[in-house]
Structure formats: C-alpha cells, structure tokens
C-alpha positions, 0 to 999 in steps of 0.5 A, spaced: 755 075 113 753 077 106 748 082 106 742 083 102 737 089 101 730 086 099 726 092 097 717 089 096 712 094 097 707 088 099 708 087 106 706 078 105 711 077 100 717 082 103 717 078 109 717 071 107 722 072 103 726 076 108 725 070 112 727 064 107 733 069 105 735 069 113 734 061 114 739 061 108 744 065 113 743 071 110 743 077 113 738 081 110 735 089 110 727 090 108 724 097 104 717 098 102 718 103 096 723 104 093 725 111 095 726 107 103 730 102 099 735 107 095 737 111 103 738 104 105 742 102 100 747 108 100 747 107 108 749 099 108 752 098 102 749 091 101 752 086 097 745 084 093 739 089 092 732 085 090 728 089 088 720 089 086 719 093 079 711 095 081 711 100 087 709 106 090 713 113 090 719 110 087 719 103 082 724 098 081 726 101 074 727 109 078 731 104 084 736 101 079 737 107 075 739 111 082 744 105 084 747 105 077 749 113 077 752 113 084 759 110 084 759 107 091 753 102 089 752 101 082 757 094 083 752 091 086 748 085 083 742 087 083 735 082 082 729 085 079 723 081 083 717 082 079 709 079 077 711 082 069 713 077 065 713 081 058 719 080 054 719 088 053 720 088 061 725 084 062 729 087 056 728 094 059 730 092 065 737 088 063 739 094 058 739 098 064 744 094 067 740 088 072 743 082 073 738 077 074 730 076 074 726 072 078 718 072 076 713 071 082 710 066 084 717 063 085 719 058 090 725 057 096 729 055 091 729 059 084 730 065 089 736 062 093 740 059 086 739 066 084 742 070 089 747 064 090 749 065 083 749 073 082 754 072 088 759 067 086 759 071 080 761 077 083 766 074 088 770 071 081 770 078 078 774 080 084 779 074 085 786 076 082 789 071 077 796 070 075 797 072 068 800 065 066 798 059 064 796 057 070 792 063 072 788 061 065 787 054 067 784 057 073 780 062 071 777 058 066 775 052 071 772 058 075 768 060 070 766 054 066 767 048 071 773 045 074 775 041 068 772 045 062 779 046 059 782 039 060 775 037 057 777 041 050 783 038 050 781 031 052 781 026 046 784 031 041 790 030 036 796 029 039 802 033 035 809 030 038 815 035 037 823 034 037 828 039 041 828 046 038 822 044 033 817 051 031 810 049 033 808 056 031 812 063 027 811 070 029 806 074 025 802 068 023 795 067 024 792 063 030 788 057 029 788 053 035 790 053 043 796 049 045 796 044 051 801 041 053 801 034 055 809 032 055 815 037 055 816 044 055 816 049 051 818 056 050 816 063 047 821 067 043 822 074 039 827 076 035 831 083 033 833 085 026 840 083 028 838 075 028 838 075 037 834 072 040 830 074 047 825 068 051 819 071 053 815 065 055 815 059 059 811 052 058 811 046 063 806 040 062 799 041 064 800 049 061 796 052 056 799 057 051 797 060 045 792 064 047 794 072 047 793 072 040 787 068 040 784 073 045 787 079 042 784 077 034 792 078 032 797 075 029 802 071 034 807 076 037 813 071 038 814 065 036 814 058 040 819 052 040 819 045 043 825 046 049 825 038 049 821 032 046 814 035 047 807 032 046 801 037 045 794 037 044 791 042 039 785 045 040 781 048 035 780 056 035 773 056 035 771 051 040 776 055 045 772 061 043 765 058 044 767 057 051 769 064 052 763 066 049 758 064 054 762 065 059 762 073 058 765 075 064 771 070 063 773 074 057 773 080 061 778 077 065 782 074 059 783 082 057 786 084 064 790 079 063 792 080 057 794 087 060 798 085 065 801 081 060 804 087 058 806 090 064 810 083 066 814 084 059 815 091 061 818 090 067 823 083 063 825 089 058 827 094 064 831 088 068 835 086 061 836 094 060 838 095 067 840 090 070 848 087 071 849 081 066 851 076 073 843 079 076 840 077 069 843 070 069 841 069 077 834 072 074 833 066 069 836 061 074 830 063 079 825 064 073 827 056 071 826 054 078 820 058 080 816 054 073 819 048 073 821 045 080 815 040 081 816 039 088 819 042 094 826 039 095 832 042 097 835 043 091 832 045 084 835 042 078 835 043 071 838 041 064 837 046 059 841 048 053 846 054 054 843 057 049 836 057 051 839 059 058 842 065 054 836 067 050 832 067 057 837 072 060 838 076 055 845 075 053 851 072 049 852 064 049 859 065 051 858 070 057 853 066 059 858 060 060 863 065 064 857 067 069 855 060 070 862 058 071 863 064 077 856 062 079 859 055 080 866 058 083 862 062 088 858 055 090 852 059 088 850 053 083 852 046 081 854 044 074 855 036 072 853 032 066 849 039 063 845 039 070 845 046 073 843 046 080 842 051 084 845 050 091 844 058 094 838 060 091 838 066 097 844 069 095 842 069 087 835 072 089 839 078 093 844 079 088 845 086 087 847 089 080 
C-alpha cells in the first residue's frame, strides 16, 4: 500500500485531509508540526510527503530543506499544502525543490489528482527502458500519452527509399526525426579503409535518427534502406517541443544515450575478441531478435550477404564460407537467398 506523510498543524484540516486520502486507499501518517514530520519521514520513509508551510517549531520550508539534505529522503515527492498564494511563495518553494503546490481551500479531486500525478511521475522515473527505438516509443508513450509519437507521424510527408538508398549521412546536421511505415533500415559507420560496420537495425514502426537530435550534434553514423522503405519525416522542432513539455522524459533520453554507448562498447568488444563463427552466429540472432514478427518455430530472412557481413564485422567471402559451414552442421537452411535458423540453441551457445 502506498504510504503518505501529511504534516499539518491545523487539527481539523489534518484529520479531514487524512480521511480523504485513506478513503482513496492510501496509508497515511500524520504530524502536527515540521519537527515531528521530519522524524516520521526518517523513520517510515513514505512514498510522498504533503506539508503545510506556516507551522510552529519548524515550517514547511525547513522541512523541505532537511528532506533534501538527507540522501534517504531527497527523492521522495514533496507537495506543499498552503493558504499562501503570493507568487514569491510559489517560486521559493519550487526553487527549493518542491514538486507541487495545493492551495487552501482545496477540493477532494484537486488533492487526489495532485497526489496521483506525483506518484505516477515517480513510477515513470523508476521504470527501465531498453536503449533502442522500441524503448524510445514506450517512454514517449508513458510521458506524453499513448499515441504521442504516432500522432507526430500521422499525416506527414512520406519519403520513398529504394533498397540501399541513403537516408542521412554521417557528419551532417539533423533536421528531422524518422518513422518507418514500411521496410527496414540500418545505420552504419565506415572506417578510413572503407570497411563498413552496421551499428543499428530498425523495422516498421520504429523511430530513428533521434540520437543526434537529443545530443544536438551531427550524425555519428549513416542510415540506409535495407529494402524498399516508406518513411515519415517529423520536423526537429516538433519533436523538441514534445520533449520540452516533458522534462522527465528528456532526462530518460539522456540516460538512454549513455546506455547506447555501453551497448556499442559491448558490440565492439565482441568484434575484437569473438571468433568469426561466433560473430556470424550472433549477427543471425540479432536479426532474429529484431525482425521476427511472430513466434514461429524457425526464423527466416532474406538479407544481402554484404549487409549480413557488415553486421558481423567480417568480409563477405568469410561470411559466405561460415554460412556454408552452418548449413552443413544443420544450424541454418539456405534457399533462394533466404536464411532460416533451424537450431537457435546451438547458435546461441556457440563458443569462441
């Protein structure tokens, strides 16, 4: 049960407010002044604190100051409950770190909405998201509404790309967010010797090209259609406006970017130290994880051998020889250009 701490010196207001919260299903602890309130907070570690400002012994600003100084309490949402409505009082509380204000007199709905909103935000901040396009979409959905990114994509100009056609190029400045309505896209980097490495794979319903937008830098990779694709383009300004009004979502995106760096490091470590056979096996499993739309017994994909080699970080000739070995070992089946995984467990368990 969600535990709330109510700090209020007025007996009638404290009792009535606690009753409303308890009827809504919350466990409520109460304190008649700030000093007792801080002691209860340290002892019980509530999920949210509601605190009056004008109180004897220790006022609300003092409570907030002590809460923010304590590592065990500073992440607890804090709502001020006050009759003071001057702009300077609101500004002082928010600058000190208060999450919200409820002004007396207030209705039951105003109180419960404020509490639910703060608790929801805490839950979102604690939620873990994958560092890929799916994680981005889920995050924006949580913070901006269930169809926020989809609504951005609706009614947009659709660009049509042929197989192997460039979408954007490393070093250019980003001007838009991309949404795949049809087809598959890869992002890749090319070294000084002209060798290519695939660093990202995207499918229908995915957004891509957002890293450079969030970092406010140039593209660190290039993007290309793996097959014929239809892609909606969303102006940078509209994507930024969506994030501007959801700062918590922006913080999450920053964390995602950091996680992307970790995953790239893991990929590079595998390319540096894994055997050719394991790199090819891992590349096939990455494709399965990304593009398998149904839980069929065997995953099958038609992909250019050059593209698969770039995912595995090897030469096309070496890839073809390894696929032939996998076929002879009954790990995969190759027919009419399609590669079908027939023994996923052995591919996943392949040693260096």
